C-alpha distance (Angstrom), angle and dihedral (degrees) to the residues before:
residue distance angle dihedral
M1 . . .
P2 3.85 . .
S3 3.79 119.7 .
K4 3.78 115.6 -93.3
T5 3.78 89.4 -132.9
D6 3.81 85.7 80.4
Y7 3.80 88.2 65.4
L8 3.80 97.4 45.7
S9 3.80 117.8 83.9
S10 3.79 115.0 -77.0
H11 3.81 87.6 -142.9
W12 3.81 92.4 66.0
P13 3.80 120.5 93.3
P14 3.83 112.7 -102.5
V15 3.80 92.9 -110.0
V16 3.82 90.5 57.1
R17 3.81 91.5 48.4
E18 3.81 89.8 50.6
L19 3.80 90.9 50.4
G20 3.81 90.3 48.6
C21 3.81 90.8 50.4
E22 3.79 91.4 52.1
L23 3.80 93.8 47.9
L24 3.80 91.7 47.0
R25 3.80 89.0 49.6
Q26 3.79 90.2 52.8
L27 3.78 89.9 47.8
A28 3.81 92.1 50.6
A29 3.82 89.2 50.4
G30 3.80 91.3 51.8
E31 3.79 93.5 -113.4
P32 3.84 120.5 149.6
F33 3.79 98.3 -109.8
Q34 3.83 98.5 168.9
P35 3.83 97.2 82.8
T36 3.81 89.5 55.1
F37 3.78 95.7 51.3
Y38 3.81 99.0 87.9
P39 3.83 96.2 43.9
A40 3.81 87.8 48.7
I41 3.82 91.2 52.8
S42 3.80 89.3 47.5
G43 3.79 88.6 55.4
V44 3.80 93.3 49.0
L45 3.82 91.2 49.2
A46 3.82 94.4 41.3
D47 3.81 93.5 116.8
F48 3.82 89.3 60.3
R49 3.88 93.2 49.8
P50 3.81 96.0 -130.2
G51 3.79 120.5 -153.0
A52 3.76 115.2 -171.1
I53 3.82 120.3 13.2
A54 3.78 125.4 -173.4
I55 3.76 146.1 151.1
V56 3.80 111.4 -130.8
R57 3.81 125.5 -168.6
Q58 3.79 131.9 -163.2
R59 3.78 116.5 -129.9
G60 3.75 111.6 177.0
K61 3.80 107.5 -39.0
D62 3.79 95.7 -29.6
W63 3.79 130.9 87.3
S64 3.79 122.1 -148.7
P65 3.81 138.6 167.5
E66 3.79 115.3 -92.6
P67 3.81 104.8 -104.0
T68 3.79 96.8 -159.1
F69 3.79 91.2 69.3
N70 3.77 127.0 66.3
V71 3.81 98.2 -100.7
D72 3.79 115.2 -155.5
S73 3.81 108.8 -102.0
D74 3.82 91.3 -133.4
F75 3.79 93.5 58.5
R76 3.80 117.4 112.3
L77 3.78 117.5 177.6
A78 3.82 90.2 -153.1
A79 3.82 89.3 62.5
V80 3.80 92.0 62.7
P81 3.84 112.3 92.6
E82 3.78 110.0 -111.9
V83 3.79 92.2 -125.7
V84 3.81 90.2 61.5
I85 3.81 91.2 58.6
S86 3.80 97.5 38.7
A87 3.80 98.1 44.4
A88 3.81 101.0 36.4
L89 3.80 94.5 77.2
D90 3.80 90.7 59.1
A91 3.81 92.0 57.7
P92 3.79 132.2 34.6
F93 3.81 91.1 -124.2
L94 3.81 136.1 25.2
L95 3.82 126.5 -177.6
H96 3.80 115.5 -171.2
D97 3.80 124.0 -158.3
S98 3.80 88.5 -121.4
G99 3.81 89.8 68.0
W100 3.80 96.7 -104.5
V101 3.80 113.2 132.1
A102 3.79 127.3 -169.6
A103 3.79 133.7 -174.1
A104 3.79 124.4 -172.1
I105 3.80 117.6 -113.8
D106 3.78 120.4 -144.2
S107 3.78 109.3 -163.7
N108 3.82 98.2 153.9
D109 3.81 85.6 -107.6
T110 3.77 128.8 132.6
A111 3.81 89.7 -128.0
P112 3.84 112.0 79.4
G113 3.79 115.0 -132.6
L114 3.80 140.8 -163.8
L115 3.77 134.5 -161.3
V116 3.81 103.7 -139.1
V117 3.81 123.1 -165.2
Q118 3.79 131.8 174.4
V119 3.81 116.5 -146.0
P120 3.82 131.1 175.4
R121 3.76 115.8 -87.7
S122 3.80 88.8 -112.7
A123 3.82 89.4 64.4
V124 3.81 91.6 57.9
K125 3.80 88.0 82.6
Q126 3.81 89.4 61.5
A127 3.79 94.0 67.5
D128 3.82 93.1 130.4
A129 3.81 90.5 60.2
L130 3.81 96.4 36.8
R131 3.80 96.7 48.9
P132 3.87 100.4 66.5
L133 3.80 90.6 38.4
L134 3.80 95.3 54.0
I135 3.81 94.6 40.2
G136 3.80 89.3 52.8
L137 3.79 91.8 47.9
A138 3.80 90.7 48.8
Q139 3.80 91.0 51.4
L140 3.80 89.3 47.8
A141 3.79 89.7 49.7
G142 3.79 89.3 51.8
L143 3.77 90.3 53.1
L144 3.81 91.9 50.0
I145 3.81 93.3 46.8
Q146 3.77 90.1 50.5
I147 3.82 91.8 51.1
A148 3.80 92.9 43.3
G149 3.80 91.2 50.6
N150 3.76 94.5 52.7
E151 3.79 108.3 48.1
T152 3.81 93.7 159.4
A153 3.82 92.1 60.3
R154 3.80 95.3 41.9
D155 3.78 98.7 100.1
A156 3.79 92.5 47.1
E157 3.80 90.5 48.5
I158 3.78 92.4 51.0
Q159 3.77 90.8 50.0
R160 3.78 91.3 49.0
L161 3.79 92.1 48.6
T162 3.79 90.9 47.5
T163 3.79 90.7 51.0
M164 3.79 90.2 47.2
L165 3.77 89.2 49.5
E166 3.80 93.1 51.5
I167 3.78 91.3 47.3
A168 3.82 93.0 49.8
A169 3.80 91.3 47.8
T170 3.80 90.1 52.3
W171 3.79 91.6 50.3
Q172 3.78 92.6 52.0
Q173 3.80 90.2 55.8
Q174 3.80 96.6 49.6
R175 3.79 117.0 99.6
D176 3.80 103.2 177.1
W177 3.81 109.5 90.2
A178 3.81 97.5 -149.0
E179 3.81 92.8 45.8
L180 3.81 90.3 50.0
L181 3.81 93.6 55.3
E182 3.80 92.3 44.2
S183 3.80 90.0 50.5
M184 3.80 89.9 52.4
A185 3.79 92.4 50.3
E186 3.80 91.8 47.6
A187 3.81 92.2 49.9
A188 3.81 91.8 50.4
T189 3.80 94.0 50.2
Q190 3.80 91.3 49.6
L191 3.80 96.4 46.5
L192 3.81 93.5 45.3
D193 3.82 96.1 35.3
A194 3.81 92.0 -124.7
Q195 3.79 137.3 143.8
R196 3.79 102.8 -123.1
A197 3.78 143.4 2.7
S198 3.79 135.4 -170.2
I199 3.78 136.3 -170.8
F200 3.81 111.6 -140.1
L201 3.80 113.6 -159.0
W202 3.78 118.1 -162.5
D203 3.80 117.8 -116.9
R204 3.79 97.4 -165.6
R205 3.79 95.0 -177.5
R206 3.80 93.3 58.3
S207 3.84 95.4 31.5
L208 3.79 90.3 -124.3
L209 3.77 138.0 129.6
V210 3.81 110.0 -138.3
G211 3.80 111.9 -155.1
R212 3.79 128.3 -160.2
P213 2.93 139.8 -141.8
A214 3.79 98.0 31.2
M215 3.80 112.7 170.7
G216 3.78 115.3 -145.0
V217 3.82 95.1 19.1
E218 3.79 121.5 112.2
G219 3.79 108.8 -108.3
G220 3.79 91.1 18.1
Q221 3.81 94.9 -99.8
L222 3.79 134.4 103.0
E223 3.80 125.0 -148.7
V224 3.80 121.4 -155.6
D225 3.78 134.2 168.0
D226 3.81 110.1 -87.1
S227 3.81 91.3 -127.7
A228 3.81 98.0 46.5
G229 3.79 126.5 107.0
I230 3.76 128.6 -24.9
V231 3.82 95.2 -40.7
G232 3.79 88.4 56.4
A233 3.81 90.9 49.5
V234 3.81 92.1 49.2
L235 3.81 90.8 47.9
S236 3.79 91.3 50.8
S237 3.80 98.1 43.9
G238 3.79 101.3 31.2
I239 3.83 88.0 -136.7
A240 3.81 123.3 124.5
K241 3.78 116.8 -119.0
R242 3.81 137.6 -163.8
W243 3.80 125.2 -159.1
D244 3.81 137.7 179.4
G245 3.80 138.5 164.0
S246 3.80 93.2 -75.8
D247 3.81 91.2 63.9
S248 3.79 127.9 78.5
E249 3.80 113.7 -64.2
S250 3.80 90.3 -147.5
E251 3.79 91.0 71.5
V252 3.81 92.7 65.7
N253 3.80 124.7 80.8
R254 3.82 103.8 -139.7
K255 3.82 96.1 -174.9
P256 3.82 93.4 89.2
D257 3.83 89.3 51.0
A258 3.77 90.2 55.8
Q259 3.79 92.0 45.9
L260 3.80 93.4 47.1
Q261 3.84 95.1 37.9
F262 3.79 88.2 -125.4
Q263 3.82 135.2 129.8
T264 3.81 117.0 -137.0
T265 3.80 111.5 -151.3
S266 3.81 99.7 164.0
L267 3.76 137.4 1.6
V268 3.78 145.4 176.1
A269 3.80 122.3 -155.8
V270 3.80 130.5 -175.1
P271 3.81 131.5 -177.8
L272 3.79 122.7 -101.8
N273 3.80 110.7 -139.7
N274 3.79 128.1 -176.2
R275 3.79 123.7 -130.2
N276 3.82 89.8 -85.6
G277 3.79 91.9 55.4
K278 3.80 94.4 -108.9
R279 3.78 118.7 139.2
M280 3.79 115.0 -104.1
G281 3.81 101.2 165.9
V282 3.81 147.3 -58.6
F283 3.82 133.2 -76.5
E284 3.83 110.6 -145.4
V285 3.82 130.6 -174.6
L286 3.80 121.5 -169.0
N287 3.81 136.1 -151.3
K288 3.79 115.9 2.7
R289 3.80 106.1 -135.3
D290 3.78 94.2 -139.7
G291 3.80 115.5 36.3
R292 3.77 124.2 -49.5
F293 3.80 133.5 -31.7
T294 3.80 112.3 -88.0
E295 3.77 134.0 -148.2
Q296 3.80 87.6 -101.9
D297 3.83 89.6 55.2
E298 3.78 89.0 52.3
H299 3.80 90.4 50.0
V300 3.82 91.8 49.7
L301 3.80 91.8 49.4
Q302 3.80 90.8 49.3
E303 3.79 90.4 54.1
L304 3.77 90.1 45.7
A305 3.81 89.2 49.8
V306 3.81 90.8 56.5
H307 3.80 90.7 57.4
A308 3.79 92.1 39.8
A309 3.81 92.0 52.9
A310 3.80 91.3 48.8
A311 3.81 92.2 48.6
I312 3.82 92.3 46.5
E313 3.78 92.0 47.9
N314 3.81 91.5 47.9
S315 3.79 90.4 47.6
Q316 3.79 91.5 50.1
E317 3.80 90.0 48.1
R318 3.81 91.0 50.0
E319 3.79 89.4 49.4
R320 3.80 91.4 50.7
L321 3.79 90.9 47.7
A322 3.79 90.8 47.7
Q323 3.81 90.7 50.8
N324 3.80 90.9 48.2
C325 3.78 89.5 47.6
D326 3.79 90.7 50.7
Q327 3.79 91.1 49.2
L328 3.80 91.3 49.8
A329 3.80 91.0 46.4
L330 3.80 92.0 49.8
A331 3.80 90.6 46.8
A332 3.79 89.2 50.1
A333 3.81 90.4 47.0
E334 3.81 89.5 57.1
N335 3.79 88.9 58.5
V336 3.81 92.9 42.9
Q337 3.77 104.9 57.5
V338 3.77 141.0 119.1
I339 3.80 104.9 -101.7
G340 3.78 120.6 -152.9
E341 3.79 146.3 84.1
S342 3.79 100.7 -139.2
A343 3.80 114.9 125.2
A344 3.81 92.5 -110.1
V345 3.82 93.2 51.6
V346 3.82 94.2 45.1
A347 3.82 90.3 51.8
L348 3.82 90.0 45.9
R349 3.82 91.8 53.1
K350 3.79 92.3 50.3
T351 3.80 91.4 51.6
T352 3.79 91.0 44.6
D353 3.83 92.1 53.0
R354 3.81 90.3 54.7
V355 3.79 94.8 43.4
A356 3.83 93.4 47.8
K357 3.81 91.4 64.7
T358 3.81 91.5 57.1
D359 3.80 134.1 65.2
L360 3.81 94.4 -127.0
S361 3.79 120.7 137.9
V362 3.81 111.7 -109.7
L363 3.80 130.2 -155.5
I364 3.81 112.3 -155.8
L365 3.81 116.7 -159.1
G366 3.77 129.9 -171.0
E367 3.78 145.7 113.2
N368 3.76 121.8 -76.5
G369 3.78 111.9 -71.9
T370 3.81 97.6 19.1
G371 3.81 92.5 117.7
K372 3.78 105.2 -100.3
E373 3.82 94.0 154.8
V374 3.81 90.5 46.2
L375 3.80 89.0 55.7
A376 3.82 91.1 46.9
R377 3.82 91.8 51.5
S378 3.79 90.1 48.0
I379 3.82 90.5 54.3
H380 3.80 90.4 49.7
L381 3.81 96.4 46.3
T382 3.80 94.7 49.0
G383 3.81 95.0 43.4
P384 3.81 132.8 82.4
R385 3.82 91.6 -95.2
R386 3.82 94.5 60.8
R387 3.83 92.2 112.9
E388 3.80 90.5 58.4
P389 3.84 130.7 71.1
F390 3.80 125.7 -69.9
I391 3.81 108.0 -151.7
A392 3.82 121.0 -172.8
V393 3.81 122.1 -160.5
N394 3.80 124.2 -171.7
C395 3.80 101.1 -147.3
A396 3.80 92.7 -169.7
A397 3.80 93.1 56.5
I398 3.83 94.8 55.9
V399 3.78 118.6 82.7
E400 3.78 112.9 -127.2
T401 3.80 94.3 -114.1
L402 3.82 91.1 60.1
L403 3.79 98.9 37.2
E404 3.81 95.4 91.4
S405 3.81 92.3 48.8
E406 3.81 91.2 46.9
L407 3.79 93.7 51.9
F408 3.80 102.1 33.9
G409 3.82 104.0 22.8
H410 3.79 128.3 -129.8
E411 3.78 141.5 -114.5
K412 3.78 125.1 -118.5
G413 3.80 110.6 -79.6
A414 3.81 94.2 13.7
F415 3.82 89.9 129.3
T416 3.78 140.7 -13.4
D417 3.82 111.7 -52.7
A418 3.82 92.0 15.5
H419 3.81 90.6 127.9
E420 3.79 94.0 158.3
A421 3.79 139.6 16.7
R422 3.79 115.4 -91.5
A423 3.78 133.5 -170.5
G424 3.78 117.3 -125.1
K425 3.77 128.2 -131.1
F426 3.82 92.0 -93.2
E427 3.81 91.0 58.7
I428 3.80 93.6 43.2
A429 3.80 91.4 50.5
N430 3.81 93.9 46.0
G431 3.79 109.2 142.3
G432 3.79 90.9 12.4
T433 3.79 139.6 63.2
L434 3.80 130.7 -60.2
F435 3.82 113.8 -157.6
L436 3.81 113.1 -159.7
D437 3.79 106.9 -163.9
E438 3.82 122.5 -164.9
I439 3.80 90.1 13.4
G440 3.81 89.1 166.7
D441 3.81 90.4 69.4
M442 3.80 94.4 57.3
S443 3.80 114.9 114.9
L444 3.79 120.3 -111.8
G445 3.81 90.4 -112.2
G446 3.79 91.0 52.6
Q447 3.81 90.1 47.4
A448 3.81 91.2 56.0
K449 3.81 92.5 51.9
L450 3.79 92.0 45.5
L451 3.80 91.7 50.7
R452 3.80 91.7 52.5
A453 3.80 91.3 51.4
L454 3.80 91.9 48.9
E455 3.79 94.1 47.0
E456 3.81 98.3 44.2
K457 3.86 98.1 30.7
V458 3.80 85.8 -140.7
I459 3.79 128.7 108.5
V460 3.80 135.2 -173.5
R461 3.77 120.9 -152.5
V462 3.79 117.9 -120.1
G463 3.79 106.3 -90.0
G464 3.80 91.8 13.7
F465 3.78 135.8 106.6
T466 3.81 103.3 -161.6
S467 3.79 117.3 102.2
I468 3.80 112.9 -131.6
N469 3.80 118.8 -157.2
T470 3.79 114.3 -137.1
D471 3.78 133.3 -166.2
V472 3.79 110.4 -167.3
R473 3.75 135.2 144.0
V474 3.79 110.4 -132.6
L475 3.79 122.9 -143.5
A476 3.80 115.9 179.5
A477 3.80 130.7 -169.6
T478 3.78 137.7 -171.7
N479 3.79 140.9 163.8
Q480 3.79 91.0 -147.9
P481 3.82 129.2 90.1
L482 3.80 98.7 -106.0
A483 3.80 93.5 -173.6
E484 3.81 88.9 58.9
L485 3.80 90.9 46.9
V486 3.81 88.9 53.0
R487 3.80 90.4 53.6
Q488 3.81 89.0 49.8
K489 3.84 90.0 51.4
R490 3.82 89.9 -119.2
F491 3.80 94.2 115.3
R492 3.79 126.9 41.8
E493 3.79 112.9 -108.1
D494 3.82 93.4 -147.8
L495 3.81 91.6 52.7
Y496 3.80 90.1 46.5
F497 3.80 91.7 57.1
R498 3.82 91.2 42.2
L499 3.81 91.0 56.5
N500 3.79 97.5 34.3
V501 3.81 98.5 69.9
V502 3.81 89.4 121.1
T503 3.81 123.4 12.9
L504 3.79 122.7 -155.0
K505 3.81 117.8 -174.1
L506 3.76 121.0 -161.2
P507 3.82 112.0 -149.4
A508 3.79 120.0 -129.5
L509 3.79 114.2 -99.5
R510 3.81 92.4 -117.1
E511 3.83 87.9 62.5
R512 3.80 95.5 53.6
G513 3.82 102.1 75.2
D514 3.81 113.4 -164.8
D515 3.80 91.1 11.4
I516 3.80 84.9 85.4
L517 3.80 89.4 66.6
L518 3.81 92.8 44.9
L519 3.79 90.4 52.5
A520 3.80 92.1 45.0
Q521 3.80 90.3 52.5
H522 3.82 90.6 48.2
F523 3.80 91.5 52.8
L524 3.81 92.1 44.5
E525 3.82 90.5 54.8
D526 3.80 91.9 45.5
F527 3.81 95.3 51.5
A528 3.81 92.8 41.3
H529 3.81 89.0 54.2
K530 3.80 91.0 50.4
Q531 3.81 91.5 49.6
G532 3.79 95.1 41.4
H533 3.82 90.9 -124.1
R534 3.77 134.2 130.7
V535 3.81 113.8 -89.7
P536 3.83 108.7 -102.7
T537 3.78 121.9 -137.5
L538 3.78 129.7 -129.6
S539 3.77 118.1 -120.3
S540 3.81 118.7 -131.5
A541 3.79 90.1 -106.2
A542 3.81 91.1 50.4
Q543 3.81 90.8 50.0
Q544 3.78 90.4 50.8
A545 3.81 90.6 48.6
L546 3.80 90.7 52.4
K547 3.81 92.6 49.2
S548 3.81 94.0 47.4
H549 3.80 95.9 49.5
P550 3.86 113.0 101.7
W551 3.84 93.4 -136.3
P552 3.79 100.6 -148.9
G553 3.82 87.8 178.2
N554 3.82 92.5 48.3
I555 3.83 119.2 -159.7
R556 3.79 92.9 -11.2
E557 3.80 89.8 57.3
L558 3.82 91.3 46.8
R559 3.78 92.1 50.1
N560 3.79 92.3 49.7
L561 3.80 90.3 49.0
I562 3.81 93.4 50.5
E563 3.80 90.7 46.3
R564 3.81 91.0 54.7
V565 3.80 92.4 45.6
S566 3.83 92.0 47.7
Y567 3.79 91.6 55.8
L568 3.82 99.5 36.4
C569 3.80 104.1 37.9
S570 3.82 112.0 84.1
S571 3.81 96.3 -173.7
D572 3.80 126.5 88.0
I573 3.81 88.2 -131.1
I574 3.78 120.0 61.1
Q575 3.80 112.0 -143.4
A576 3.78 128.5 -158.7
S577 3.79 88.6 -108.6
D578 3.80 89.1 63.1
L579 3.80 88.0 63.3
T580 3.80 98.1 51.0
F581 3.79 93.5 99.0
S582 3.80 88.2 67.4
A583 3.81 93.7 57.3
S584 3.79 116.4 125.1
P585 3.82 113.6 -90.7
S586 3.79 89.6 -141.6
D587 3.80 89.5 86.0
Q588 3.82 89.3 77.7
S589 3.76 133.0 46.7
D590 3.76 118.0 -105.7
S591 3.77 92.3 -109.2
Q592 3.82 92.4 50.4
R593 3.76 92.4 50.2
L594 3.78 94.5 48.2
A595 3.81 98.9 37.4
H596 3.79 95.7 96.6
K597 3.80 97.1 35.6
S598 3.78 126.1 103.9
L599 3.77 116.9 -107.6
N600 3.81 92.1 -104.4
E601 3.79 93.6 48.4
A602 3.83 93.1 44.2
T603 3.81 89.8 50.1
R604 3.80 90.9 48.2
Q605 3.81 93.7 50.5
F606 3.80 92.1 46.6
Q607 3.80 90.1 52.4
I608 3.81 90.7 49.7
Q609 3.80 92.2 50.5
H610 3.80 93.1 44.8
I611 3.81 93.3 50.1
Q612 3.81 93.0 45.5
S613 3.79 90.7 49.6
A614 3.81 91.9 51.2
I615 3.81 91.9 49.2
Q616 3.81 90.5 49.4
R617 3.81 92.6 49.0
A618 3.81 90.6 48.8
G619 3.79 91.5 55.1
H620 3.84 89.5 -112.0
N621 3.79 91.2 -60.7
M622 3.79 101.2 143.9
T623 3.79 94.0 -161.4
E624 3.80 92.1 55.6
A625 3.81 92.3 42.7
A626 3.79 90.3 53.5
A627 3.82 89.9 49.9
M628 3.83 90.8 51.6
L629 3.80 89.7 51.8
G630 3.79 92.4 46.0
V631 3.81 95.8 -120.5
H632 3.79 136.1 109.7
R633 3.79 115.2 -96.5
S634 3.83 92.5 -116.2
N635 3.82 89.6 52.3
L636 3.80 89.4 50.4
Y637 3.80 90.7 54.1
R638 3.80 90.5 47.5
K639 3.82 91.0 51.7
M640 3.80 92.4 47.2
K641 3.79 89.1 52.1
Q642 3.81 90.4 51.8
L643 3.82 89.5 51.5
D644 3.84 92.1 47.5
L645 3.79 90.2 -117.2
E646 3.79 119.1 155.0
T647 3.79 109.3 -104.3
M648 3.79 99.9 -149.3
D649 3.81 93.8 -87.8
D650 3.79 100.8 144.6
């Protein structure tokens, strides 16, 4: 059942809508809600410390408290300044210096009414907060008086409001623009028992009213002059209007009838206003099936128009936000791309463009530093999920005991230190992309749990029992030969084939020829922009030095080199000599390299070399490298972080 707050006016403060929902619920249950009305208002206005509260009505020339409501015993009409009573009906809200506040009540009754409240003089300064609150309460009071004064129509009114509520809730959930307008037209024809309905939105720039749906017209929309016919008159005046065959024929614009091959015999049209009260169009319903449109029909359409305007405005806002999101995503995609013109990179980009438009799982292969995460982000930002989250997880950096909690989340108390419930990466990435980096380092137990989540698209938090549906696109990456790991029984074959729907392999930088210079230039421009300096150029010798270097660290190593050069080189031309500090240390013996270093620095460099050698010998398997070094894998990562070594986070 939709919330009744969807029915209540969107202009009312939330606390007033909540009060209205509760009172309507009591009414629907047959409970006597009137005696609770004043205490409820007192609660809503508690921050303003109200004294007397009353509803007063004018009958003839005299004003008197409304007897059907539980009038506060301290209220005395004579205590209210005369100007409050006399002037309040001419404005929706009046705040007097004496502390008396009045808001006009519209209950569709011949007897004018006011909601009168006395607040301390200190609260007079809070008029900006008190005004919407009291106006909303007065409108709510009008609704309740109207219902209370018409017991015979109560059940029908509740049913109508419930229907209106359900319709409005449906509209708020619809995302397709054409379907939304068609749903509005269908609801109006059903509620008013009419043949057709159209929503005319105002195109101010072209001075046109654009109506949809329009059966029989190409594109499904009808364009008319914004000053023509009854819709033009309603747009101009902001006043609803009904028409049938007994009224003047000159009021009706017959051009749409001719275009639609339709005969209008009666109509009712009401303005569509946005939340700021500005005109945005007209809601029109045509041809009552039984007789002519009544005042009640007009009232129903006006209420429907309030919800329609809110839904249209929300839909337009969502569309604007979606467009802005797309623009930001595309702008981000331009900065997250695989740069290069080598044959391997060009072919990779073409494949990536095709894959990005699908929801296929992708396995990204490549050495450390080749840009696997950059490629994954590029796929996400150019695909249909670009408006949703991109969540990256380094599987090698998570100890096995915490892997399940990291991916699937946990409930409070599920294990030691689980002081509160937490969503896992699958939940956070729902609707978007989950990037699993270093998937080859995941334990076999973790692989089994991951496979189940991918196959069933359902997860259960650690310590929980509720199944949570997930919708994520999975991109995985590794620098290890997964096929070989499968043969060695170190990686599950079923998970391998689940991830390996499409394989993208990033070539090593040393294999990309002149791409090295393109990337160097890209990084030079990026760092120069950040520093606010002119972009330096590379001398021929420097270019040759870059191309001849083996680049064991690939693009990451190149970027770090260019960053150092950008900050340390003071010349506008970068020479080969400026790059000497990046030369391979293998040209010297260990003792030669460390001879002139301090003990701390020599120890640090030896540790770096020893760790890098172990990782290389272990085929970049961090678990095996840690075993060779005689330390736990988490301790190895901690040590690498202390030494400023890259920790396999492509």
